Backbone bond lengths (Angstrom), bond angles and torsions (degrees), N, CA, C in turn:
res aa  C-N    CA-C-N  psi(-1)  N-CA   C-N-CA  omega(-1)  CA-C   N-CA-C  phi
1 M - - - 1.557 - - 1.556 104.02 -
2 T 1.252 113.08 134.35 1.587 120.17 179.25 1.521 108.11 -81.27
3 T 1.352 112.42 135.84 1.474 123.15 179.50 1.435 108.78 -107.95
4 I 1.344 118.71 114.99 1.465 123.21 175.33 1.572 112.11 -105.49
5 S 1.327 113.25 134.27 1.366 120.18 -177.60 1.505 111.69 -142.27
6 V 1.352 118.84 168.04 1.353 119.54 169.34 1.457 112.86 -87.55
7 A 1.273 117.76 138.39 1.384 121.36 -172.10 1.593 112.05 -68.97
8 A 1.413 114.59 138.99 1.444 119.77 170.04 1.371 112.31 -108.79
9 P 1.284 122.70 163.18 1.475 124.99 177.93 1.504 115.07 -48.26
10 S 1.224 114.70 -32.02 1.549 123.28 -176.70 1.612 106.27 -73.08
11 D 1.238 122.48 -10.99 1.467 124.32 172.69 1.424 120.62 -89.58
12 R 1.281 110.03 -2.18 1.513 118.85 -172.79 1.544 110.61 -51.13
13 T 1.390 110.82 -55.80 1.583 113.75 -173.03 1.518 111.03 -60.51
14 K 1.328 119.89 -46.23 1.400 127.00 176.53 1.535 112.93 -51.08
15 V 1.348 112.96 -51.37 1.456 120.81 -179.35 1.505 111.43 -60.10
16 I 1.212 118.44 -45.53 1.424 125.28 177.33 1.445 111.69 -61.77
17 S 1.403 121.71 -49.62 1.310 131.94 175.17 1.432 114.24 -51.14
18 S 1.286 118.94 -29.04 1.508 127.11 -179.36 1.513 113.10 -87.90
19 L 1.343 112.35 -44.71 1.529 120.34 -178.60 1.603 114.76 -72.20
20 V 1.320 118.92 -33.59 1.423 118.48 175.24 1.447 111.62 -59.34
21 P 1.300 125.00 -55.21 1.486 116.34 178.77 1.466 112.04 -76.64
22 A 1.233 126.06 -18.24 1.367 126.42 -177.30 1.513 107.95 -69.92
23 F 1.462 121.58 -31.71 1.317 129.39 173.21 1.522 121.39 -91.95
24 A 1.296 118.42 2.62 1.333 122.97 -164.35 1.647 112.36 -63.12
25 Q 1.331 115.14 -16.50 1.487 117.88 179.72 1.663 111.02 -116.44
26 D 1.363 112.40 4.43 1.418 116.81 -178.30 1.377 111.33 -69.03
27 P 1.465 115.29 134.65 1.506 116.40 175.84 1.478 117.77 -56.36
28 V 1.214 119.91 -39.70 1.388 122.86 -179.14 1.552 116.33 -62.64
29 L 1.360 106.24 -53.69 1.527 113.87 -177.79 1.598 108.33 -65.79
30 R 1.341 116.70 -37.13 1.571 120.02 177.44 1.488 114.03 -66.58
31 W 1.355 115.70 -31.42 1.463 120.18 173.06 1.519 110.75 -69.10
32 L 1.380 112.65 -44.53 1.472 115.24 -177.03 1.585 112.17 -67.45
33 F 1.416 107.10 -35.36 1.594 114.58 -173.71 1.582 104.25 -131.04
34 P 1.213 119.23 79.31 1.510 116.89 -175.66 1.516 114.89 -76.77
35 D 1.275 115.13 -25.29 1.555 117.76 -171.56 1.503 105.68 -77.11
36 D 1.372 120.12 118.27 1.422 128.21 169.35 1.477 114.68 -44.31
37 A 1.384 118.92 -48.92 1.381 117.63 178.92 1.475 122.93 -65.45
38 T 1.426 113.38 -26.30 1.478 116.28 178.78 1.582 112.25 -103.51
39 Y 1.366 113.77 -11.97 1.474 112.78 -178.39 1.491 118.85 -49.53
40 P 1.393 120.20 -43.81 1.427 125.11 -176.83 1.714 109.22 -58.84
41 R 1.397 113.53 -47.50 1.351 120.86 -178.72 1.628 115.86 -64.94
42 Y 1.371 112.51 -51.11 1.353 118.47 179.51 1.533 110.89 -69.87
43 A 1.203 122.30 -46.12 1.486 121.72 179.18 1.503 110.12 -63.68
44 G 1.308 115.98 -34.65 1.522 117.35 171.72 1.493 116.09 -59.15
45 A 1.539 111.92 -46.74 1.381 114.31 177.46 1.689 109.49 -68.74
46 F 1.279 118.90 -32.80 1.465 115.77 175.65 1.515 112.00 -61.68
47 F 1.292 119.82 -57.02 1.560 123.33 177.69 1.502 113.40 -56.94
48 G 1.438 117.79 -36.12 1.342 123.98 170.31 1.634 117.13 -51.88
49 R 1.453 105.47 -49.49 1.469 114.68 176.68 1.572 109.40 -57.62
50 L 1.275 114.67 -51.14 1.500 122.35 -176.70 1.523 108.41 -55.46
51 F 1.327 114.72 -52.29 1.429 119.91 178.10 1.562 113.70 -59.88
52 D 1.231 123.25 -40.84 1.367 127.38 -178.92 1.600 108.47 -67.30
53 K 1.286 120.01 -37.88 1.448 122.22 -177.32 1.439 113.72 -72.98
54 R 1.484 115.35 -20.56 1.508 114.39 -173.50 1.419 112.40 -120.60
55 V 1.445 124.91 -9.68 1.339 127.08 177.62 1.478 117.65 -53.19
56 G 1.277 116.77 -40.25 1.500 119.23 179.65 1.589 111.68 -81.16
57 R 1.235 116.34 -2.78 1.523 117.64 174.04 1.492 116.43 -96.33
58 D 1.344 113.83 10.67 1.481 121.23 -176.14 1.557 109.05 44.94
59 S 1.267 112.72 51.89 1.566 113.27 -179.81 1.504 108.76 -132.26
60 I 1.222 117.79 27.57 1.443 122.35 168.56 1.513 109.54 -123.55
61 W 1.325 116.14 122.14 1.560 126.69 -179.10 1.619 105.01 -105.17
62 I 1.316 109.28 131.74 1.581 115.68 168.45 1.482 114.05 -117.27
63 A 1.275 116.35 159.32 1.305 118.90 175.40 1.514 109.78 -122.72
64 D 1.281 115.24 132.92 1.558 125.60 178.61 1.378 105.15 57.28
65 G 1.271 125.58 50.13 1.471 126.66 173.55 1.499 117.02 74.78
66 G 1.342 116.70 11.52 1.422 119.67 177.34 1.513 118.21 123.23
67 H 1.369 116.92 2.73 1.432 116.55 -179.29 1.502 108.21 -66.45
68 A 1.353 121.82 -24.50 1.362 126.18 172.99 1.380 111.88 -134.52
69 A 1.352 122.83 152.19 1.473 127.13 -177.84 1.491 112.49 -146.54
70 A 1.327 117.72 141.19 1.431 124.38 169.87 1.540 101.93 -123.53
71 I 1.475 111.06 118.80 1.483 114.70 176.27 1.449 103.99 -105.68
72 W 1.343 115.22 113.14 1.484 120.85 179.82 1.565 107.88 -98.55
73 E 1.405 115.54 157.44 1.481 117.33 160.92 1.397 106.31 -112.40
74 P 1.409 120.96 129.21 1.405 120.09 176.11 1.542 110.26 -74.79
75 P 1.359 115.33 168.97 1.491 116.93 177.55 1.551 109.97 -58.46
76 A 1.323 116.08 149.36 1.500 123.60 177.65 1.508 104.86 -56.62
77 D 1.271 112.10 134.81 1.603 118.27 173.06 1.486 115.40 -118.18
78 G 1.378 112.12 10.49 1.452 114.22 177.63 1.499 117.42 91.49
79 S 1.344 110.91 -12.07 1.560 114.77 177.57 1.527 111.03 -86.39
80 P 1.323 122.82 145.18 1.362 123.60 -174.67 1.596 114.40 -64.42
81 A 1.238 118.30 133.83 1.403 121.46 -175.95 1.585 106.81 -76.33
82 P 1.394 112.21 139.30 1.497 115.27 -178.60 1.631 107.65 -60.73
83 D 1.220 115.29 135.98 1.422 123.35 165.69 1.354 118.30 -84.52
84 H 1.422 117.08 109.40 1.342 119.92 177.74 1.616 110.88 -118.09
85 A 1.245 125.51 110.98 1.552 123.22 -176.07 1.397 111.63 -63.69
86 L 1.250 113.17 149.87 1.425 118.87 176.35 1.622 107.69 -103.59
87 D 1.236 113.06 111.32 1.514 118.87 -172.71 1.503 108.97 -87.16
88 V 1.414 111.46 80.78 1.470 120.40 176.10 1.581 107.51 -138.92
89 P 1.307 116.10 162.42 1.574 118.67 -177.90 1.570 107.31 -66.22
90 A 1.303 109.63 155.57 1.544 113.01 179.42 1.501 123.28 -53.39
91 D 1.348 117.51 -32.19 1.437 119.41 174.21 1.605 113.95 -65.20
92 V 1.367 113.09 -37.04 1.446 121.69 178.71 1.579 107.25 -68.51
93 H 1.379 119.16 -50.15 1.457 125.42 172.50 1.416 115.07 -45.41
94 A 1.425 111.24 -48.86 1.460 117.35 179.10 1.453 115.50 -56.01
95 R 1.461 113.09 -46.30 1.486 112.01 176.01 1.532 116.05 -63.73
96 V 1.381 113.43 -39.54 1.465 117.43 176.31 1.572 116.15 -52.74
97 D 1.411 105.77 -45.78 1.547 116.44 174.97 1.477 111.55 -59.72
98 A 1.270 120.63 -46.59 1.425 129.08 -176.50 1.477 110.81 -64.36
99 Y 1.318 121.16 -40.11 1.442 118.94 177.66 1.470 111.17 -77.49
100 D 1.398 120.34 -35.55 1.441 121.47 177.81 1.509 107.42 -66.51
101 H 1.352 127.39 -38.05 1.516 126.07 177.19 1.568 101.17 -67.94
102 A 1.244 128.69 -45.13 1.471 123.58 -177.87 1.501 110.50 -55.51
103 V 1.254 115.44 -54.45 1.629 122.15 176.88 1.408 106.12 -47.14
104 H 1.360 114.96 -64.02 1.531 114.93 -170.28 1.417 112.04 -58.74
105 A 1.305 122.29 -26.74 1.528 122.50 -174.70 1.498 106.48 -68.89
106 V 1.496 120.85 -24.98 1.500 115.29 -176.62 1.531 107.64 -114.20
107 L 1.323 124.13 13.39 1.425 120.95 177.68 1.514 108.22 -78.07
108 P 1.359 121.70 145.28 1.393 127.89 -176.13 1.658 110.74 -64.90
109 D 1.290 118.24 150.03 1.320 121.15 171.64 1.587 112.83 -74.30
110 G 1.327 118.81 156.60 1.447 124.39 -177.52 1.435 114.81 95.69
111 P 1.284 124.49 165.43 1.396 124.69 173.28 1.546 121.62 -62.64
112 F 1.265 118.15 147.66 1.425 122.14 -179.86 1.531 106.72 -162.63
113 W 1.328 112.96 165.29 1.450 122.63 164.29 1.463 107.56 -98.78
114 Y 1.332 115.04 133.61 1.386 122.85 -169.97 1.626 109.59 -117.25
115 L 1.306 115.45 114.32 1.477 121.99 179.13 1.599 107.92 -90.88
116 G 1.281 108.25 96.69 1.416 120.47 -172.80 1.566 112.12 -84.62
117 V 1.354 118.30 -25.66 1.403 120.26 179.63 1.478 104.43 -149.66
118 L 1.355 116.44 132.29 1.467 120.52 163.50 1.548 105.39 -139.90
119 G 1.212 111.38 127.02 1.530 121.72 -175.13 1.444 115.82 -155.09
120 T 1.384 117.23 142.63 1.422 125.07 166.85 1.562 116.65 -118.78
121 H 1.260 116.75 135.61 1.535 120.75 174.72 1.532 107.47 -46.12
122 P 1.303 120.80 132.44 1.382 121.37 177.05 1.554 116.91 -53.68
123 D 1.299 120.81 -28.36 1.446 126.10 177.53 1.488 113.57 -70.99
124 H 1.442 113.55 -14.04 1.453 118.83 -178.04 1.405 116.80 -119.95
125 Q 1.365 121.22 9.55 1.438 126.95 -176.17 1.506 107.82 -72.14
126 G 1.151 120.20 159.81 1.569 132.96 175.39 1.584 110.05 87.27
127 R 1.362 118.61 10.20 1.443 117.78 -175.63 1.645 102.73 -111.20
128 R 1.239 119.01 6.86 1.575 127.20 179.10 1.533 111.14 59.68
129 L 1.292 111.24 36.52 1.497 121.02 174.40 1.592 106.76 -61.71
130 G 1.401 115.67 -49.86 1.425 126.26 -178.31 1.436 104.60 -51.76
131 H 1.370 123.99 -54.21 1.412 129.76 -172.15 1.633 103.32 -60.12
132 A 1.271 117.30 -40.42 1.495 117.97 -173.49 1.507 109.18 -70.18
133 V 1.323 121.84 -37.52 1.430 121.70 -176.22 1.655 109.41 -78.12
134 M 1.299 110.59 -33.32 1.444 121.81 175.33 1.599 109.67 -54.56
135 A 1.359 108.21 -46.67 1.475 117.04 -173.37 1.511 113.43 -60.22
136 E 1.353 117.22 -31.32 1.346 122.05 -175.87 1.533 112.42 -66.43
137 G 1.376 114.87 -45.53 1.495 119.40 169.14 1.424 120.30 -59.74
138 L 1.421 113.17 -36.30 1.479 121.34 172.64 1.437 111.24 -57.13
139 K 1.385 118.63 -39.50 1.424 124.39 -174.04 1.569 107.82 -76.53
140 R 1.258 119.15 -30.47 1.504 122.48 173.29 1.551 109.36 -67.50
141 A 1.343 115.90 -47.75 1.453 121.96 179.43 1.510 110.11 -57.14
142 A 1.243 115.51 -49.68 1.573 121.29 174.67 1.449 112.02 -55.90
143 A 1.318 115.94 -48.97 1.474 117.89 178.39 1.571 115.69 -60.03
144 D 1.357 111.49 -32.98 1.532 114.60 173.41 1.580 111.82 -88.79
145 G 1.287 122.42 3.47 1.470 125.43 174.03 1.471 111.28 69.37
146 V 1.333 117.29 23.06 1.573 115.93 -177.43 1.578 107.38 -123.75
147 P 1.309 117.02 154.26 1.423 122.87 176.31 1.508 115.84 -62.06
148 A 1.289 121.15 155.82 1.458 129.45 170.60 1.551 104.18 -93.74
149 I 1.281 116.94 149.12 1.470 125.49 173.93 1.458 112.39 -136.13
150 L 1.385 118.29 144.01 1.435 120.30 163.01 1.488 108.89 -149.15
151 E 1.315 111.78 -179.05 1.523 116.42 179.41 1.550 104.39 -142.69
152 T 1.334 113.61 147.80 1.453 119.45 177.59 1.576 108.09 -149.27
153 A 1.341 113.03 142.70 1.407 121.57 -179.98 1.532 108.18 -100.36
154 T 1.242 121.31 -1.10 1.484 126.76 -178.62 1.649 108.24 -96.76
155 E 1.320 111.92 110.68 1.570 115.61 -176.15 1.590 106.58 -58.62
156 G 1.374 120.61 -40.43 1.422 112.54 176.46 1.401 127.69 -63.68
157 N 1.500 109.05 -15.08 1.527 116.06 171.99 1.448 108.60 -74.48
158 V 1.296 117.36 -33.53 1.518 109.78 -178.18 1.492 116.06 -58.33
159 G 1.410 122.89 -42.23 1.301 124.56 175.76 1.664 110.53 -63.72
160 M 1.293 116.76 -36.42 1.490 115.07 179.10 1.584 108.99 -68.36
161 Y 1.344 114.01 -37.62 1.585 110.29 -179.51 1.386 111.94 -73.62
162 R 1.341 118.90 -33.65 1.565 122.90 173.72 1.391 112.88 -53.94
163 R 1.442 119.57 -42.34 1.490 123.17 -178.47 1.525 103.10 -72.78
164 A 1.269 129.59 -25.38 1.410 126.39 174.93 1.526 113.77 -86.75
165 G 1.272 120.19 6.72 1.526 124.21 168.82 1.464 112.87 107.04
166 W 1.279 123.95 4.78 1.371 130.11 -178.67 1.503 110.02 -84.15
167 E 1.390 123.23 152.62 1.439 124.28 175.49 1.512 108.54 -137.63
168 V 1.327 115.87 143.91 1.478 126.18 -174.07 1.581 99.72 -69.61
169 V 1.375 114.25 129.31 1.417 115.22 169.67 1.457 111.09 -121.84
170 A 1.290 125.52 -6.72 1.535 126.77 177.70 1.539 105.54 -161.61
171 A 1.266 109.58 160.40 1.530 120.00 174.99 1.521 107.05 -145.80
172 A 1.231 114.62 155.51 1.475 121.81 171.52 1.540 112.18 -140.83
173 T 1.215 116.53 164.03 1.639 119.46 178.37 1.419 109.87 -125.11
174 A 1.313 121.72 7.16 1.511 119.36 -176.58 1.457 101.85 -135.90
175 P 1.423 124.50 128.42 1.559 115.41 9.55 1.515 110.38 -82.38
176 F 1.294 120.05 -8.18 1.575 125.01 166.78 1.408 109.69 -149.30
177 R 1.284 118.46 -178.48 1.547 118.07 -176.76 1.591 108.56 -83.03
178 F 1.333 111.59 128.42 1.408 118.45 172.72 1.586 110.55 -149.24
179 W 1.337 115.07 159.46 1.471 121.31 -174.12 1.480 109.98 -123.08
180 V 1.315 112.86 143.65 1.522 122.02 174.15 1.570 105.62 -104.82
181 L 1.272 112.89 129.96 1.456 124.23 -179.95 1.550 111.10 -115.62
182 Q 1.294 112.28 150.49 1.480 117.90 178.79 1.555 109.99 -134.75
183 Q 1.390 113.35 149.39 1.430 111.65 173.88 1.687 98.65 -136.75
184 Q 1.360 107.70 129.74 1.469 113.59 -178.87 1.596 106.37 -74.85
185 P 1.266 113.72 159.63 1.509 121.54 -177.33 1.418 108.18 -59.68
186 Q 1.285 118.34 131.18 1.485 125.31 178.29 1.441 106.98 -95.35
187 G 1.380 116.14 151.11 1.668 116.96 173.29 1.484 109.30 -54.83
188 L 1.230 113.89 152.31 1.461 123.22 176.51 1.561 110.59 -84.36
C-alpha cells in the first residue's frame, strides 16, 4: 500500500535523492545543467532550493517516504516568499533565471496551484506514485476553487497529463519548446 504524506524538513535528503535521478534525462534539467559531471550536484542544489522554499507551506507531497514527490506552489497570499539562494555558478544561474522568466511569461493570470516538480525515483516508477502525489495538490486546488497549472518540455508528458484531465493552455519555443497545462478544479 502506498503511503502519501506532506513532506517535513527531515524528508529533504530522500526527496532530492529521488528527484535527481528521476530528471536525469529531462529536457529542462539537462538544459539547465548540461554537464554530466556536475548535473547531480547542481540538480540537487536546484531541487533542494525548491524543497526549502515550499516545505513550510505544506505543499510538498511524498509517496512512501520520498520515492516520489510533488512540489506544489500554492496561490500567492501576499506574504513574502522565503529567499533561498541557489548555489551554482553564474552561467547556470543565468539559465535558471532565463527559464523561470520564460515560464512566468506564459503562465495565466489569476490565482492557481502550480505543480513545479513531479518525479519518481527510477527504481519505483510504474507504481503510479507520481499520480498519487499529484492528486493531493489537485485536491487542494479544488478545495481552494482555483485551477492547477504545470509546465513540461517533454512532449510525451503532454499526452499523459491530458489523459489525467489536464489541457494545454499555452506553449513557448524559447529557450526551447515547452507546454503549460491547466486542470480546472474538480468536485471534491
